[in-house]
C-alpha positions in Angstrom: -0.1 0.2 0.1 1.2 3.3 -1.0 1.0 6.3 1.6 -1.6 7.8 -0.3 -4.0 5.1 0.4 -3.1 5.7 4.3 -3.4 9.2 4.1 -7.0 9.1 2.8 -8.3 6.6 5.0 -6.8 8.6 8.3 -8.6 11.8 6.2 -11.9 9.8 6.2 -11.7 8.3 9.7 -11.1 12.2 10.8 -14.7 13.0 9.1 -13.6 13.9 5.3 -16.2 11.6 4.0 -15.1 12.8 0.2 -11.7 12.0 0.1 -13.1 8.1 -0.1 -13.3 9.1 -3.7 -9.4 9.0 -4.2 -9.7 5.2 -2.7 -12.8 4.4 -5.2 -11.1 5.9 -7.8 -7.5 3.8 -7.6 -9.3 0.6 -7.2 -12.3 0.7 -9.2 -10.9 -0.7 -12.2 -9.1 -3.9 -10.5 -12.2 -4.4 -8.0 -14.5 -4.8 -11.2 -12.0 -7.1 -13.1 -12.3 -9.6 -9.7 -15.9 -8.9 -9.7 -16.6 -9.7 -13.2 -14.4 -13.0 -13.2 -16.6 -14.0 -10.2 -20.0 -13.1 -11.2 -19.7 -13.2 -15.1 -21.2 -9.9 -15.7 -20.7 -6.6 -16.0 -23.6 -4.9 -14.6 -23.7 -7.7 -11.7 -20.0 -6.6 -10.8 -20.6 -2.8 -11.1 -23.2 -3.2 -8.6 -21.5 -5.3 -6.5 -18.2 -3.3 -6.5 -20.5 -0.6 -5.6 -22.0 -2.3 -2.5 -18.3 -3.1 -1.3 -17.0 0.0 -1.6 -20.2 1.4 0.4 -19.3 -1.2 3.0 -16.2 -0.5 3.2 -16.5 3.2 3.8 -18.9 2.5 6.6 -16.5 0.2 8.0 -13.6 1.9 7.7 -12.9 2.0 11.5 -12.5 -1.7 11.4 -10.0 -1.6 9.4 -6.5 -2.8 11.6 -4.2 -2.5 9.2 -4.6 0.7 7.1 -1.6 -0.8 4.9 -3.9 -3.8 4.0 -6.7 -1.7 2.7 -7.1 -3.4 -0.8 -6.7 -7.0 0.4 -9.0 -6.0 3.0 -11.5 -4.3 0.2 -10.8 -7.3 -2.1 -12.5 -9.7 0.9 -15.5 -7.5 1.3 -16.0 -7.8 -2.4 -15.9 -11.6 -2.2 -18.5 -11.7 0.3 -20.9 -9.3 -1.6 -20.6 -11.4 -4.6 -21.2 -14.7 -2.8 -24.1 -13.1 -1.2 -25.2 -11.8 -4.5 -24.9 -15.4 -6.1 -26.9 -16.9 -3.2 -29.6 -14.4 -3.8 -29.8 -15.1 -7.5 -29.8 -18.9 -6.8 -32.5 -18.3 -4.1 -34.8 -16.0 -6.3 -34.3 -18.7 -9.7 -35.5 -21.6 -7.0 -38.4 -19.6 -6.3 -39.1 -18.6 -9.9 -39.1 -22.4 -10.6 -41.3 -23.0 -7.4 -44.1 -20.4 -8.2 -43.7 -21.8 -11.5 -44.0 -25.7 -11.2 -47.1 -24.3 -8.9 -49.2 -23.0 -12.0 -48.6 -25.4 -14.4 -51.0 -27.9 -14.2 -50.3 -31.8 -13.4 -50.3 -34.7 -16.0 -53.5 -35.8 -15.1 -55.4 -33.1 -17.5 
């Protein structure tokens, strides 16, 4: 990690929330690439990246090692992606279940 990350993390923790945008700009491209690979869709990756950055911002005070910000952010992103995948699978099962309840049985 560069001093730049540590500087902006400190600024955010001191109440300068606008400075978080520098961290977003710095890591957005690589995070999107990681998430696109994991989720298979740029749209899904965009949504997961946004959620990951929001979670990171609101949990910055829990970051024990500012030197590890990017690794920490990747961990958050991987959890967000897994949650999105589970929710998508759950949604698919609900659609199939709903459809199967509406389809007449073979007795017709």
